[in-house]
N, C-alpha and C positions, 0 to 999 in steps of 0.2 A: 784395321787389325785383323778382323775375321776373314776378310778377303785374302789377306796375305797368308794366313794359316791354311785356308782352303787351297790356295794356289800351291803352297809348299806340299800339302798332303797329296795333291794330284800328281805333282812332279815326282814325289817319292814313289807313289804307286806305279807311275809310268816306268821309272827306273827299275824297280823291283820286278815288274812284269817282264822286262827284257833280260833279266839274269836268272830268273827262276826257271829251271828246266821242266819240260813236260813230264819227265820221269818222276821228278820230285812232287809235282802236282798229283800224279797218279798214285804215288805212295801215300801222300797225305789224304787223298780221298778214301783210299782203302782203309787207312788207319782210322779215319773218322767214322766210317761205316762200322768197323769192328768195335770201336769204343762205344758207339751209340747202341749197338746190338747188345753188348755186354752190360751197358748201363740199364737198358730196359729189362733184360733178363734178370739182372740183380734186383731191380725194383720188384719184379713179380715173384721172386723167390725168397727174398729176405723179409721174413715176417716181423723182425725186430726193427725194421726201418720205419722212421716216422712217415716218410713219403708213401710207403706201402700201406701203412695204417690209414693214412688220409684217403688214398685212392680206393682202398678196399671198403672203408666206411662209406665213402661217397657212392660206390656201386651198390652196396647193400641198402643204404638209406634211400637212394633214388628209386631202386627197384621196389622197396616197400611202399614208398609214397605212390609210385606209379601203379602198383598192383591195387592198393587201397582205393585209389581214384577210379580206376577202371571197374573195380568190383562195385563201388558205390553207383557209378553211372549205369552199370548193368542192372543192378537191383532196381534202380529208378526207371529202368527201361529207356534210358537216354542213348544207349548203344545196344546193338544187337548181339546175339550169340556169336555171329561170325566175327564181329569186331573184337569181342573179348577173346575169342580163340586166336585171332591174328596177333593180338597183344601178347598172349602167352608164348606163341611161337617166336615172335620178335624178341621177347625177353630171353628165351633160350638161346637165340642166335647172338644176342648182345653178350651174354655171359660166355659163350663159346669163343667169340672174337676176343673178349677180354683175357681169357685163359691163354689163348695162342696169339696174343697181340703182335709180338715181335715177328713171328713167322708169317702172320697174315699180312701185315703192312709190308714186310720185306718181299713177299711173293707178289703183292700188288705192284710194288715199285719195279720189280724185276721185269714185268711185262713191258714197261716203258723202255727200260734198257734194251731188252731183247729186240723190240720192234725198231728202235732207233739204230742199234748196231747192225740189224739186218739191212736197213737202207744203206748204212755206211759201207757194209761189205759189198753190196752191189755197186756202189759208186767208186770205191777206192781199193777194194779187195782185201780189207782187213777188218777184223772185229775188235781190235785193240781200242779201248775207249780213249786212249791218249795219242793214238797214231796221227789223226788229222791235225790236231792242234800242234803236235810236235813238228810235223813236216812244215806247216805254215810258218810257225815262229822261227824254225831253223832257216827257212828260205829267206825270211825278212832280215834275219841277222846277217845274211851274206850280202846285203845291199849296202854299198858305201858310195860316198861322193868325195871328190877331191876338195881340198880346202879352197875357200873363196875369200876374197878381200873386198873391201869397200869400193874398190875401183871397178869391180866387175859389173856394177850396176844394180839398181833396185830389183829388176825382174829376176836376175840370176839369184840374188841373195834370198828373195822371197820364195823362189822355187825350191831352193835347197832347204830353207827353214820349214816350209810347208811339207816337203817330203819327209823330213826327219820327224816332225811333230805328228803327222798323220800316221806314219809307220808305227810310232810308239803307241798311239791311241789304238790302232788296229790290233797291235800285240796285246794291249791291255784288255780289249774287248774279247779277244779269243781266250785269254786267260780267265776272265770273269765268267764268260758263257760256259766254259768247261767245268767250273767248280760251283757256280751259284746254285744249281739245282740240288747238288749233293748237300749243301749246307741247309737249304730249305727243307729237304727231306729229313735231315737229322733233327732239326728243330721241331718239325711237325710230328715226327714219330714220338718224341718225348711228350709233347703237349697233348697228343691224342688220347693218352690215358686219362686226362682230366675231362676231356669233352665227351668221351664215349658214354659215361653214365647219364648224360643229359638226354639221351635218346628215350629214356623211360617215360618222360612226361611230354605231352604235346606242347606245353608252354615253353619248354627249354630246348626243344629239338632244333629250333632255328639257330642256336649257338653252335650245335654240332654241324648243321648244314654249312655254316660259314667256315668252320674249320675244315670240313671236307672239301669245300669249294677251293679254299686256298691250297690244300694238299693236291687237288687235281690240277690247279694252276701250275704248281711245280712239276707235277707228273707230265703234263703236256709240254712244259718248257724243257724238261729233260729229253723228251722225244724230239721236239722240234729243233732244239739246239743241235742235236747230233745230225739231223737231216740238213740244217742250215750250214753247219761246218763242212759237211760232205759236199754240198753243192758249191760252196765257195771254194773249197779245195779244187774241184774240177775247173771252176772258172778261173781261179788264180793261176794255176799252172798252164792253162790254155792261153793265158795272156802273156805271162813272163817266160814260159818255157821251163825246161828242167834246170833248176838252180842247184847245182851240185858243188859249186865252188864260189868263192867271193867274186862279186861283180861290182866294179867301180865305174861310176858315171862322171863324165866331165860336166860340171855345172853349166858351162857356157855352150858347148856343143849339144849336150843332151837335155837342155832346159825344157824343150817340148815333151821329150820322153818322160821326164820327171813329173811334169804337169799331168800327163795322161795317167801315170801310175798313181798319182794322188787321187785322181777321180775314181780309179778302180778300187783303191783302198777305202775311199769314202763310201762307195757303193757297198762294200763288204760291211763296213761299220753300221750303216743304216739298216741293211738287210738283216744282219744278225741281231741287232738291238730290237728290231721289230718282232722278233720271235716271242718276246715277252708279251707284247700286245696280242699276238695270235693265241698264245697259251691262255691269257686272261679271258679272251673272248670265248674260247672253247669251254673253259671252266665255268663261265657265267651261265652257260646253258644247263648246268646241273644245279642251279639255285633251287633250294627247297626240295632237294632230292628225297629226303626221308619222308616228307609229307606226301609227295607225289607217289612214291613207291607204296606207301601205306594205302593211298586211295586206289591205286591200280590193283593192289592185292585184294582189297575189299571187293572191288567190282568183279575181279576174276573168281574169287571165292563164291560170291553171290550167284554168278552165272553158273558155276559148277554145281552149286547146291540146287538150283532150279532144274538143271539137267538131270541130276541124280534123283530128285523127288518125282520127276515125271516118269522116270524109268520104273 
């Protein structure tokens, strides 16, 4: 029963991906970004909101505990003056990010968009984020095959079924890869307000590091997906040529051609899905970034202090 439900869900998604236009996807992405930005701004400005009260209390509470902890460690000479000073500076930075959280995260995300669209512009001559997906899906929508019968043979029937199925899957992959990073960004932008206060304590910084690592995963995925779509756009049209009008294939005479196209489509599916792995691998390099940044800052400050005292 579960298998049938899963199969039905996949078929529905395949069908919807073939009828939803790229323009509608672009409008939905922009609407989602606007809604999330408005939601975050509303949280930060509505002092009567329960969520605002919770996040604000969490910021103040964690800041108080973190400050008390570092002061106690400093009094006991467990940390140096440099480490205490760095904590004070980091606390100021955390509150600054908290105050301008929407702008800070939005600006950070825009770098990923800008770099990815710069690559896209060099590849296809357009900075429109929906241009590549639109052209690819419109081209695939122009591929048709003549009707087949059971008398055409197993090879012909399997070639046509494979062509239609892989075409739909490729269209779905292009659809998902175009929108997935936007949804990830929206989710992490909202939840980031909960994880930001955890930076005040060394014991809880690991949770923020995990959140930030996931955020970077989507950041890199947003970048790599645009580059991957641009590269496949170049590859796709170099193989099939300019597809400006419907192209109909004879299943019997063009069976080999259909088989080759299936291989090209499979290559695109595997390549574009692998961008998630690339992004995850890149993000994993930032594991424990807050602890490492604190260690580096301490070493740099200690070196600077030694230089100044010598002078």
